mmCIF file of the N, C-alpha and C atoms, coordinates in Angstrom:
data_MODEL
# 
_entry.id   MODEL 
# 
loop_
_atom_site.group_PDB 
_atom_site.id 
_atom_site.type_symbol 
_atom_site.label_atom_id 
_atom_site.label_alt_id 
_atom_site.label_comp_id 
_atom_site.label_asym_id 
_atom_site.label_entity_id 
_atom_site.label_seq_id 
_atom_site.pdbx_PDB_ins_code 
_atom_site.Cartn_x 
_atom_site.Cartn_y 
_atom_site.Cartn_z 
_atom_site.occupancy 
_atom_site.B_iso_or_equiv 
_atom_site.pdbx_formal_charge 
_atom_site.auth_seq_id 
_atom_site.auth_comp_id 
_atom_site.auth_asym_id 
_atom_site.auth_atom_id 
_atom_site.pdbx_PDB_model_num 
ATOM 1   N N  . MET A 1 1  ? 0.849   -1.172 0.000   1.00 0.00 ? 1  MET A N  1 
ATOM 2   C CA . MET A 1 1  ? 0.000   0.000  0.000   1.00 0.00 ? 1  MET A CA 1 
ATOM 3   C C  . MET A 1 1  ? 0.889   1.227  0.000   1.00 0.00 ? 1  MET A C  1 
ATOM 4   N N  . LYS A 1 2  ? 0.608   2.130  -0.910  1.00 0.00 ? 2  LYS A N  1 
ATOM 5   C CA . LYS A 1 2  ? 1.356   3.373  -1.046  1.00 0.00 ? 2  LYS A CA 1 
ATOM 6   C C  . LYS A 1 2  ? 0.757   4.415  -0.105  1.00 0.00 ? 2  LYS A C  1 
ATOM 7   N N  . VAL A 1 3  ? 1.620   5.150  0.583   1.00 0.00 ? 3  VAL A N  1 
ATOM 8   C CA . VAL A 1 3  ? 1.180   6.233  1.464   1.00 0.00 ? 3  VAL A CA 1 
ATOM 9   C C  . VAL A 1 3  ? 1.673   7.551  0.873   1.00 0.00 ? 3  VAL A C  1 
ATOM 10  N N  . PHE A 1 4  ? 0.735   8.422  0.564   1.00 0.00 ? 4  PHE A N  1 
ATOM 11  C CA . PHE A 1 4  ? 1.056   9.741  0.037   1.00 0.00 ? 4  PHE A CA 1 
ATOM 12  C C  . PHE A 1 4  ? 1.079   10.734 1.192   1.00 0.00 ? 4  PHE A C  1 
ATOM 13  N N  . LYS A 1 5  ? 2.140   11.499 1.300   1.00 0.00 ? 5  LYS A N  1 
ATOM 14  C CA . LYS A 1 5  ? 2.252   12.474 2.379   1.00 0.00 ? 5  LYS A CA 1 
ATOM 15  C C  . LYS A 1 5  ? 1.491   13.750 2.057   1.00 0.00 ? 5  LYS A C  1 
ATOM 16  N N  . GLN A 1 6  ? 1.442   14.097 0.787   1.00 0.00 ? 6  GLN A N  1 
ATOM 17  C CA . GLN A 1 6  ? 0.745   15.304 0.361   1.00 0.00 ? 6  GLN A CA 1 
ATOM 18  C C  . GLN A 1 6  ? -0.432  14.933 -0.537  1.00 0.00 ? 6  GLN A C  1 
ATOM 19  N N  . LEU A 1 7  ? -1.396  15.801 -0.554  1.00 0.00 ? 7  LEU A N  1 
ATOM 20  C CA . LEU A 1 7  ? -2.573  15.612 -1.386  1.00 0.00 ? 7  LEU A CA 1 
ATOM 21  C C  . LEU A 1 7  ? -2.241  16.082 -2.799  1.00 0.00 ? 7  LEU A C  1 
ATOM 22  N N  . SER A 1 8  ? -2.110  15.145 -3.727  1.00 0.00 ? 8  SER A N  1 
ATOM 23  C CA . SER A 1 8  ? -1.791  15.451 -5.116  1.00 0.00 ? 8  SER A CA 1 
ATOM 24  C C  . SER A 1 8  ? -2.622  14.545 -6.018  1.00 0.00 ? 8  SER A C  1 
ATOM 25  N N  . PRO A 1 9  ? -3.817  14.996 -6.436  1.00 0.00 ? 9  PRO A N  1 
ATOM 26  C CA . PRO A 1 9  ? -4.693  14.146 -7.247  1.00 0.00 ? 9  PRO A CA 1 
ATOM 27  C C  . PRO A 1 9  ? -4.028  13.617 -8.518  1.00 0.00 ? 9  PRO A C  1 
ATOM 28  N N  . ARG A 1 10 ? -3.208  14.423 -9.147  1.00 0.00 ? 10 ARG A N  1 
ATOM 29  C CA . ARG A 1 10 ? -2.562  14.003 -10.387 1.00 0.00 ? 10 ARG A CA 1 
ATOM 30  C C  . ARG A 1 10 ? -1.584  12.838 -10.149 1.00 0.00 ? 10 ARG A C  1 
ATOM 31  N N  . GLN A 1 11 ? -0.791  12.941 -9.102  1.00 0.00 ? 11 GLN A N  1 
ATOM 32  C CA . GLN A 1 11 ? 0.168   11.883 -8.765  1.00 0.00 ? 11 GLN A CA 1 
ATOM 33  C C  . GLN A 1 11 ? -0.563  10.600 -8.366  1.00 0.00 ? 11 GLN A C  1 
ATOM 34  N N  . ILE A 1 12 ? -1.616  10.735 -7.588  1.00 0.00 ? 12 ILE A N  1 
ATOM 35  C CA . ILE A 1 12 ? -2.399  9.577  -7.159  1.00 0.00 ? 12 ILE A CA 1 
ATOM 36  C C  . ILE A 1 12 ? -3.071  8.917  -8.366  1.00 0.00 ? 12 ILE A C  1 
ATOM 37  N N  . ALA A 1 13 ? -3.557  9.738  -9.312  1.00 0.00 ? 13 ALA A N  1 
ATOM 38  C CA . ALA A 1 13 ? -4.186  9.200  -10.520 1.00 0.00 ? 13 ALA A CA 1 
ATOM 39  C C  . ALA A 1 13 ? -3.198  8.357  -11.322 1.00 0.00 ? 13 ALA A C  1 
ATOM 40  N N  . ARG A 1 14 ? -1.964  8.796  -11.416 1.00 0.00 ? 14 ARG A N  1 
ATOM 41  C CA . ARG A 1 14 ? -0.943  8.010  -12.125 1.00 0.00 ? 14 ARG A CA 1 
ATOM 42  C C  . ARG A 1 14 ? -0.718  6.667  -11.427 1.00 0.00 ? 14 ARG A C  1 
ATOM 43  N N  . TYR A 1 15 ? -0.690  6.681  -10.101 1.00 0.00 ? 15 TYR A N  1 
ATOM 44  C CA . TYR A 1 15 ? -0.500  5.448  -9.329  1.00 0.00 ? 15 TYR A CA 1 
ATOM 45  C C  . TYR A 1 15 ? -1.656  4.481  -9.582  1.00 0.00 ? 15 TYR A C  1 
ATOM 46  N N  . ILE A 1 16 ? -2.877  4.975  -9.521  1.00 0.00 ? 16 ILE A N  1 
ATOM 47  C CA . ILE A 1 16 ? -4.065  4.137  -9.723  1.00 0.00 ? 16 ILE A CA 1 
ATOM 48  C C  . ILE A 1 16 ? -4.092  3.583  -11.143 1.00 0.00 ? 16 ILE A C  1 
ATOM 49  N N  . LYS A 1 17 ? -3.755  4.409  -12.119 1.00 0.00 ? 17 LYS A N  1 
ATOM 50  C CA . LYS A 1 17 ? -3.746  3.969  -13.511 1.00 0.00 ? 17 LYS A CA 1 
ATOM 51  C C  . LYS A 1 17 ? -2.725  2.847  -13.718 1.00 0.00 ? 17 LYS A C  1 
ATOM 52  N N  . SER A 1 18 ? -1.626  2.900  -13.001 1.00 0.00 ? 18 SER A N  1 
ATOM 53  C CA . SER A 1 18 ? -0.568  1.895  -13.150 1.00 0.00 ? 18 SER A CA 1 
ATOM 54  C C  . SER A 1 18 ? -0.938  0.555  -12.529 1.00 0.00 ? 18 SER A C  1 
ATOM 55  N N  . PHE A 1 19 ? -1.604  0.570  -11.379 1.00 0.00 ? 19 PHE A N  1 
ATOM 56  C CA . PHE A 1 19 ? -1.833  -0.667 -10.637 1.00 0.00 ? 19 PHE A CA 1 
ATOM 57  C C  . PHE A 1 19 ? -3.253  -1.237 -10.759 1.00 0.00 ? 19 PHE A C  1 
ATOM 58  N N  . HIS A 1 20 ? -4.242  -0.440 -11.097 1.00 0.00 ? 20 HIS A N  1 
ATOM 59  C CA . HIS A 1 20 ? -5.630  -0.866 -11.345 1.00 0.00 ? 20 HIS A CA 1 
ATOM 60  C C  . HIS A 1 20 ? -6.383  -1.391 -10.127 1.00 0.00 ? 20 HIS A C  1 
ATOM 61  N N  . ARG A 1 21 ? -5.700  -1.975 -9.151  1.00 0.00 ? 21 ARG A N  1 
ATOM 62  C CA . ARG A 1 21 ? -6.415  -2.546 -8.006  1.00 0.00 ? 21 ARG A CA 1 
ATOM 63  C C  . ARG A 1 21 ? -5.530  -2.478 -6.776  1.00 0.00 ? 21 ARG A C  1 
ATOM 64  N N  . GLY A 1 22 ? -6.113  -2.072 -5.651  1.00 0.00 ? 22 GLY A N  1 
ATOM 65  C CA . GLY A 1 22 ? -5.353  -2.048 -4.411  1.00 0.00 ? 22 GLY A CA 1 
ATOM 66  C C  . GLY A 1 22 ? -5.832  -0.970 -3.463  1.00 0.00 ? 22 GLY A C  1 
ATOM 67  N N  . TYR A 1 23 ? -4.910  -0.535 -2.641  1.00 0.00 ? 23 TYR A N  1 
ATOM 68  C CA . TYR A 1 23 ? -5.195  0.475  -1.620  1.00 0.00 ? 23 TYR A CA 1 
ATOM 69  C C  . TYR A 1 23 ? -4.100  1.526  -1.646  1.00 0.00 ? 23 TYR A C  1 
ATOM 70  N N  . PHE A 1 24 ? -4.465  2.719  -1.221  1.00 0.00 ? 24 PHE A N  1 
ATOM 71  C CA . PHE A 1 24 ? -3.478  3.757  -0.974  1.00 0.00 ? 24 PHE A CA 1 
ATOM 72  C C  . PHE A 1 24 ? -3.983  4.591  0.186   1.00 0.00 ? 24 PHE A C  1 
ATOM 73  N N  . ALA A 1 25 ? -3.082  5.345  0.771   1.00 0.00 ? 25 ALA A N  1 
ATOM 74  C CA . ALA A 1 25 ? -3.458  6.180  1.909   1.00 0.00 ? 25 ALA A CA 1 
ATOM 75  C C  . ALA A 1 25 ? -2.889  7.576  1.720   1.00 0.00 ? 25 ALA A C  1 
ATOM 76  N N  . ILE A 1 26 ? -3.597  8.541  2.260   1.00 0.00 ? 26 ILE A N  1 
ATOM 77  C CA . ILE A 1 26 ? -3.119  9.915  2.350   1.00 0.00 ? 26 ILE A CA 1 
ATOM 78  C C  . ILE A 1 26 ? -3.031  10.204 3.834   1.00 0.00 ? 26 ILE A C  1 
ATOM 79  N N  . GLU A 1 27 ? -1.877  10.661 4.276   1.00 0.00 ? 27 GLU A N  1 
ATOM 80  C CA . GLU A 1 27 ? -1.648  10.818 5.717   1.00 0.00 ? 27 GLU A CA 1 
ATOM 81  C C  . GLU A 1 27 ? -2.763  11.576 6.430   1.00 0.00 ? 27 GLU A C  1 
ATOM 82  N N  . SER A 1 28 ? -3.257  12.647 5.842   1.00 0.00 ? 28 SER A N  1 
ATOM 83  C CA . SER A 1 28 ? -4.250  13.466 6.531   1.00 0.00 ? 28 SER A CA 1 
ATOM 84  C C  . SER A 1 28 ? -5.689  12.972 6.364   1.00 0.00 ? 28 SER A C  1 
ATOM 85  N N  . LEU A 1 29 ? -5.941  12.041 5.414   1.00 0.00 ? 29 LEU A N  1 
ATOM 86  C CA . LEU A 1 29 ? -7.317  11.632 5.134   1.00 0.00 ? 29 LEU A CA 1 
ATOM 87  C C  . LEU A 1 29 ? -7.617  10.153 5.328   1.00 0.00 ? 29 LEU A C  1 
ATOM 88  N N  . GLY A 1 30 ? -6.598  9.314  5.402   1.00 0.00 ? 30 GLY A N  1 
ATOM 89  C CA . GLY A 1 30 ? -6.840  7.900  5.625   1.00 0.00 ? 30 GLY A CA 1 
ATOM 90  C C  . GLY A 1 30 ? -6.678  7.055  4.383   1.00 0.00 ? 30 GLY A C  1 
ATOM 91  N N  . THR A 1 31 ? -7.264  5.851  4.427   1.00 0.00 ? 31 THR A N  1 
ATOM 92  C CA . THR A 1 31 ? -7.078  4.842  3.391   1.00 0.00 ? 31 THR A CA 1 
ATOM 93  C C  . THR A 1 31 ? -8.223  4.862  2.380   1.00 0.00 ? 31 THR A C  1 
ATOM 94  N N  . PHE A 1 32 ? -7.875  4.607  1.110   1.00 0.00 ? 32 PHE A N  1 
ATOM 95  C CA . PHE A 1 32 ? -8.834  4.521  0.023   1.00 0.00 ? 32 PHE A CA 1 
ATOM 96  C C  . PHE A 1 32 ? -8.603  3.199  -0.704  1.00 0.00 ? 32 PHE A C  1 
ATOM 97  N N  . GLU A 1 33 ? -9.653  2.649  -1.280  1.00 0.00 ? 33 GLU A N  1 
ATOM 98  C CA . GLU A 1 33 ? -9.560  1.415  -2.068  1.00 0.00 ? 33 GLU A CA 1 
ATOM 99  C C  . GLU A 1 33 ? -9.863  1.744  -3.519  1.00 0.00 ? 33 GLU A C  1 
ATOM 100 N N  . PHE A 1 34 ? -9.126  1.117  -4.432  1.00 0.00 ? 34 PHE A N  1 
ATOM 101 C CA . PHE A 1 34 ? -9.429  1.293  -5.844  1.00 0.00 ? 34 PHE A CA 1 
ATOM 102 C C  . PHE A 1 34 ? -9.463  -0.056 -6.544  1.00 0.00 ? 34 PHE A C  1 
ATOM 103 N N  . ASN A 1 35 ? -10.317 -0.133 -7.546  1.00 0.00 ? 35 ASN A N  1 
ATOM 104 C CA . ASN A 1 35 ? -10.509 -1.358 -8.310  1.00 0.00 ? 35 ASN A CA 1 
ATOM 105 C C  . ASN A 1 35 ? -10.814 -0.959 -9.746  1.00 0.00 ? 35 ASN A C  1 
ATOM 106 N N  . ALA A 1 36 ? -10.248 -1.669 -10.702 1.00 0.00 ? 36 ALA A N  1 
ATOM 107 C CA . ALA A 1 36 ? -10.432 -1.386 -12.129 1.00 0.00 ? 36 ALA A CA 1 
ATOM 108 C C  . ALA A 1 36 ? -10.014 0.040  -12.468 1.00 0.00 ? 36 ALA A C  1 
ATOM 109 N N  . GLY A 1 37 ? -9.024  0.555  -11.760 1.00 0.00 ? 37 GLY A N  1 
ATOM 110 C CA . GLY A 1 37 ? -8.501  1.880  -12.056 1.00 0.00 ? 37 GLY A CA 1 
ATOM 111 C C  . GLY A 1 37 ? -9.356  3.032  -11.573 1.00 0.00 ? 37 GLY A C  1 
ATOM 112 N N  . ARG A 1 38 ? -10.298 2.780  -10.666 1.00 0.00 ? 38 ARG A N  1 
ATOM 113 C CA . ARG A 1 38 ? -11.154 3.843  -10.121 1.00 0.00 ? 38 ARG A CA 1 
ATOM 114 C C  . ARG A 1 38 ? -11.285 3.658  -8.614  1.00 0.00 ? 38 ARG A C  1 
ATOM 115 N N  . ILE A 1 39 ? -11.369 4.769  -7.904  1.00 0.00 ? 39 ILE A N  1 
ATOM 116 C CA . ILE A 1 39 ? -11.552 4.714  -6.455  1.00 0.00 ? 39 ILE A CA 1 
ATOM 117 C C  . ILE A 1 39 ? -12.995 4.323  -6.170  1.00 0.00 ? 39 ILE A C  1 
ATOM 118 N N  . SER A 1 40 ? -13.152 3.367  -5.285  1.00 0.00 ? 40 SER A N  1 
ATOM 119 C CA . SER A 1 40 ? -14.482 2.940  -4.860  1.00 0.00 ? 40 SER A CA 1 
ATOM 120 C C  . SER A 1 40 ? -15.077 4.006  -3.952  1.00 0.00 ? 40 SER A C  1 
ATOM 121 N N  . LEU A 1 41 ? -16.283 4.454  -4.278  1.00 0.00 ? 41 LEU A N  1 
ATOM 122 C CA . LEU A 1 41 ? -16.952 5.488  -3.480  1.00 0.00 ? 41 LEU A CA 1 
ATOM 123 C C  . LEU A 1 41 ? -17.787 4.901  -2.344  1.00 0.00 ? 41 LEU A C  1 
ATOM 124 N N  . HIS A 1 42 ? -17.917 3.577  -2.311  1.00 0.00 ? 42 HIS A N  1 
ATOM 125 C CA . HIS A 1 42 ? -18.690 2.925  -1.253  1.00 0.00 ? 42 HIS A CA 1 
ATOM 126 C C  . HIS A 1 42 ? -17.984 3.115  0.084   1.00 0.00 ? 42 HIS A C  1 
ATOM 127 N N  . GLY A 1 43 ? -18.723 3.494  1.061   1.00 0.00 ? 43 GLY A N  1 
ATOM 128 C CA . GLY A 1 43 ? -18.183 3.645  2.407   1.00 0.00 ? 43 GLY A CA 1 
ATOM 129 C C  . GLY A 1 43 ? -17.536 4.998  2.676   1.00 0.00 ? 43 GLY A C  1 
ATOM 130 N N  . LEU A 1 44 ? -17.485 5.875  1.685   1.00 0.00 ? 44 LEU A N  1 
ATOM 131 C CA . LEU A 1 44 ? -16.926 7.203  1.917   1.00 0.00 ? 44 LEU A CA 1 
ATOM 132 C C  . LEU A 1 44 ? -18.048 8.121  2.391   1.00 0.00 ? 44 LEU A C  1 
ATOM 133 N N  . THR A 1 45 ? -17.965 8.543  3.629   1.00 0.00 ? 45 THR A N  1 
ATOM 134 C CA . THR A 1 45 ? -19.013 9.384  4.189   1.00 0.00 ? 45 THR A CA 1 
ATOM 135 C C  . THR A 1 45 ? -18.563 10.829 4.371   1.00 0.00 ? 45 THR A C  1 
ATOM 136 N N  . CYS A 1 46 ? -17.291 11.043 4.552   1.00 0.00 ? 46 CYS A N  1 
ATOM 137 C CA . CYS A 1 46 ? -16.762 12.390 4.732   1.00 0.00 ? 46 CYS A CA 1 
ATOM 138 C C  . CYS A 1 46 ? -16.795 13.122 3.384   1.00 0.00 ? 46 CYS A C  1 
ATOM 139 N N  . ARG A 1 47 ? -17.329 14.317 3.362   1.00 0.00 ? 47 ARG A N  1 
ATOM 140 C CA . ARG A 1 47 ? -17.443 15.072 2.110   1.00 0.00 ? 47 ARG A CA 1 
ATOM 141 C C  . ARG A 1 47 ? -16.081 15.373 1.490   1.00 0.00 ? 47 ARG A C  1 
ATOM 142 N N  . GLN A 1 48 ? -15.102 15.644 2.323   1.00 0.00 ? 48 GLN A N  1 
ATOM 143 C CA . GLN A 1 48 ? -13.763 15.941 1.817   1.00 0.00 ? 48 GLN A CA 1 
ATOM 144 C C  . GLN A 1 48 ? -13.167 14.717 1.107   1.00 0.00 ? 48 GLN A C  1 
ATOM 145 N N  . ARG A 1 49 ? -13.322 13.538 1.703   1.00 0.00 ? 49 ARG A N  1 
ATOM 146 C CA . ARG A 1 49 ? -12.806 12.303 1.100   1.00 0.00 ? 49 ARG A CA 1 
ATOM 147 C C  . ARG A 1 49 ? -13.560 11.974 -0.192  1.00 0.00 ? 49 ARG A C  1 
ATOM 148 N N  . LEU A 1 50 ? -14.866 12.186 -0.191  1.00 0.00 ? 50 LEU A N  1 
ATOM 149 C CA . LEU A 1 50 ? -15.686 11.923 -1.369  1.00 0.00 ? 50 LEU A CA 1 
ATOM 150 C C  . LEU A 1 50 ? -15.316 12.866 -2.515  1.00 0.00 ? 50 LEU A C  1 
ATOM 151 N N  . ARG A 1 51 ? -15.138 14.138 -2.217  1.00 0.00 ? 51 ARG A N  1 
ATOM 152 C CA . ARG A 1 51 ? -14.750 15.123 -3.221  1.00 0.00 ? 51 ARG A CA 1 
ATOM 153 C C  . ARG A 1 51 ? -13.378 14.773 -3.815  1.00 0.00 ? 51 ARG A C  1 
ATOM 154 N N  . LEU A 1 52 ? -12.445 14.381 -2.953  1.00 0.00 ? 52 LEU A N  1 
ATOM 155 C CA . LEU A 1 52 ? -11.116 13.998 -3.418  1.00 0.00 ? 52 LEU A CA 1 
ATOM 156 C C  . LEU A 1 52 ? -11.184 12.765 -4.316  1.00 0.00 ? 52 LEU A C  1 
ATOM 157 N N  . ALA A 1 53 ? -11.974 11.772 -3.938  1.00 0.00 ? 53 ALA A N  1 
ATOM 158 C CA . ALA A 1 53 ? -12.117 10.560 -4.744  1.00 0.00 ? 53 ALA A CA 1 
ATOM 159 C C  . ALA A 1 53 ? -12.657 10.897 -6.127  1.00 0.00 ? 53 ALA A C  1 
ATOM 160 N N  . ARG A 1 54 ? -13.612 11.790 -6.197  1.00 0.00 ? 54 ARG A N  1 
ATOM 161 C CA . ARG A 1 54 ? -14.165 12.195 -7.498  1.00 0.00 ? 54 ARG A CA 1 
ATOM 162 C C  . ARG A 1 54 ? -13.118 12.927 -8.332  1.00 0.00 ? 54 ARG A C  1 
ATOM 163 N N  . GLN A 1 55 ? -12.329 13.798 -7.708  1.00 0.00 ? 55 GLN A N  1 
ATOM 164 C CA . GLN A 1 55 ? -11.267 14.512 -8.423  1.00 0.00 ? 55 GLN A CA 1 
ATOM 165 C C  . GLN A 1 55 ? -10.252 13.523 -9.003  1.00 0.00 ? 55 GLN A C  1 
ATOM 166 N N  . ILE A 1 56 ? -9.865  12.549 -8.209  1.00 0.00 ? 56 ILE A N  1 
ATOM 167 C CA . ILE A 1 56 ? -8.870  11.574 -8.660  1.00 0.00 ? 56 ILE A CA 1 
ATOM 168 C C  . ILE A 1 56 ? -9.449  10.705 -9.774  1.00 0.00 ? 56 ILE A C  1 
ATOM 169 N N  . ASN A 1 57 ? -10.699 10.261 -9.639  1.00 0.00 ? 57 ASN A N  1 
ATOM 170 C CA . ASN A 1 57 ? -11.325 9.458  -10.697 1.00 0.00 ? 57 ASN A CA 1 
ATOM 171 C C  . ASN A 1 57 ? -11.406 10.246 -12.007 1.00 0.00 ? 57 ASN A C  1 
ATOM 172 N N  . GLN A 1 58 ? -11.683 11.531 -11.912 1.00 0.00 ? 58 GLN A N  1 
ATOM 173 C CA . GLN A 1 58 ? -11.719 12.381 -13.101 1.00 0.00 ? 58 GLN A CA 1 
ATOM 174 C C  . GLN A 1 58 ? -10.321 12.488 -13.720 1.00 0.00 ? 58 GLN A C  1 
ATOM 175 N N  . ALA A 1 59 ? -9.300  12.633 -12.893 1.00 0.00 ? 59 ALA A N  1 
ATOM 176 C CA . ALA A 1 59 ? -7.925  12.714 -13.385 1.00 0.00 ? 59 ALA A CA 1 
ATOM 177 C C  . ALA A 1 59 ? -7.503  11.408 -14.058 1.00 0.00 ? 59 ALA A C  1 
ATOM 178 N N  . VAL A 1 60 ? -7.928  10.264 -13.506 1.00 0.00 ? 60 VAL A N  1 
ATOM 179 C CA . VAL A 1 60 ? -7.613  8.968  -14.115 1.00 0.00 ? 60 VAL A CA 1 
ATOM 180 C C  . VAL A 1 60 ? -8.260  8.873  -15.492 1.00 0.00 ? 60 VAL A C  1 
ATOM 181 N N  . SER A 1 61 ? -9.510  9.267  -15.608 1.00 0.00 ? 61 SER A N  1 
ATOM 182 C CA . SER A 1 61 ? -10.177 9.179  -16.913 1.00 0.00 ? 61 SER A CA 1 
ATOM 183 C C  . SER A 1 61 ? -9.526  10.126 -17.919 1.00 0.00 ? 61 SER A C  1 
ATOM 184 N N  . GLN A 1 62 ? -9.050  11.285 -17.474 1.00 0.00 ? 62 GLN A N  1 
ATOM 185 C CA . GLN A 1 62 ? -8.336  12.193 -18.374 1.00 0.00 ? 62 GLN A CA 1 
ATOM 186 C C  . GLN A 1 62 ? -7.012  11.585 -18.824 1.00 0.00 ? 62 GLN A C  1 
ATOM 187 N N  . LEU A 1 63 ? -6.315  10.898 -17.937 1.00 0.00 ? 63 LEU A N  1 
ATOM 188 C CA . LEU A 1 63 ? -5.072  10.234 -18.305 1.00 0.00 ? 63 LEU A CA 1 
ATOM 189 C C  . LEU A 1 63 ? -5.322  9.137  -19.338 1.00 0.00 ? 63 LEU A C  1 
ATOM 190 N N  . ARG A 1 64 ? -6.417  8.427  -19.185 1.00 0.00 ? 64 ARG A N  1 
ATOM 191 C CA . ARG A 1 64 ? -6.743  7.347  -20.118 1.00 0.00 ? 64 ARG A CA 1 
ATOM 192 C C  . ARG A 1 64 ? -7.038  7.872  -21.519 1.00 0.00 ? 64 ARG A C  1 
ATOM 193 N N  . HIS A 1 65 ? -7.603  9.052  -21.588 1.00 0.00 ? 65 HIS A N  1 
ATOM 194 C CA . HIS A 1 65 ? -7.948  9.642  -22.883 1.00 0.00 ? 65 HIS A CA 1 
ATOM 195 C C  . HIS A 1 65 ? -6.863  10.583 -23.391 1.00 0.00 ? 65 HIS A C  1 
ATOM 196 N N  . ASN A 1 66 ? -5.719  10.563 -22.726 1.00 0.00 ? 66 ASN A N  1 
ATOM 197 C CA . ASN A 1 66 ? -4.563  11.379 -23.106 1.00 0.00 ? 66 ASN A CA 1 
ATOM 198 C C  . ASN A 1 66 ? -4.859  12.865 -23.190 1.00 0.00 ? 66 ASN A C  1 
ATOM 199 N N  . GLU A 1 67 ? -5.799  13.319 -22.386 1.00 0.00 ? 67 GLU A N  1 
ATOM 200 C CA . GLU A 1 67 ? -6.066  14.752 -22.319 1.00 0.00 ? 67 GLU A CA 1 
ATOM 201 C C  . GLU A 1 67 ? -5.080  15.367 -21.351 1.00 0.00 ? 67 GLU A C  1 
ATOM 202 N N  . PRO A 1 68 ? -4.584  16.553 -21.640 1.00 0.00 ? 68 PRO A N  1 
ATOM 203 C CA . PRO A 1 68 ? -3.686  17.201 -20.681 1.00 0.00 ? 68 PRO A CA 1 
ATOM 204 C C  . PRO A 1 68 ? -4.429  17.552 -19.395 1.00 0.00 ? 68 PRO A C  1 
ATOM 205 N N  . LEU A 1 69 ? -3.798  17.287 -18.273 1.00 0.00 ? 69 LEU A N  1 
ATOM 206 C CA . LEU A 1 69 ? -4.415  17.580 -16.995 1.00 0.00 ? 69 LEU A CA 1 
ATOM 207 C C  . LEU A 1 69 ? -4.119  19.020 -16.597 1.00 0.00 ? 69 LEU A C  1 
ATOM 208 N N  . PRO A 1 70 ? -5.112  19.720 -16.066 1.00 0.00 ? 70 PRO A N  1 
ATOM 209 C CA . PRO A 1 70 ? -4.837  21.067 -15.570 1.00 0.00 ? 70 PRO A CA 1 
ATOM 210 C C  . PRO A 1 70 ? -4.000  20.991 -14.302 1.00 0.00 ? 70 PRO A C  1 
ATOM 211 N N  . ASP A 1 71 ? -3.165  21.970 -14.087 1.00 0.00 ? 71 ASP A N  1 
ATOM 212 C CA . ASP A 1 71 ? -2.381  21.993 -12.840 1.00 0.00 ? 71 ASP A CA 1 
ATOM 213 C C  . ASP A 1 71 ? -3.317  22.261 -11.679 1.00 0.00 ? 71 ASP A C  1 
ATOM 214 N N  . MET A 1 72 ? -3.160  21.475 -10.626 1.00 0.00 ? 72 MET A N  1 
ATOM 215 C CA . MET A 1 72 ? -4.043  21.612 -9.462  1.00 0.00 ? 72 MET A CA 1 
ATOM 216 C C  . MET A 1 72 ? -3.302  22.199 -8.312  1.00 0.00 ? 72 MET A C  1 
# 
């Protein structure tokens, strides 16, 4: 399991795209699960965690379509 010290949706999206299935953690927000290259939204109740998961899933889909990602 990869632990990210800083919140960086773009970096996390690259990690998820590479591994497709597993877990990762962000020190300030906790653990997330991903499957098939997308973060599972089940069990996410905190709005901040849910918003972050959506941002990362959007970044993953942009990477898949080779669209340039905006700097965050």
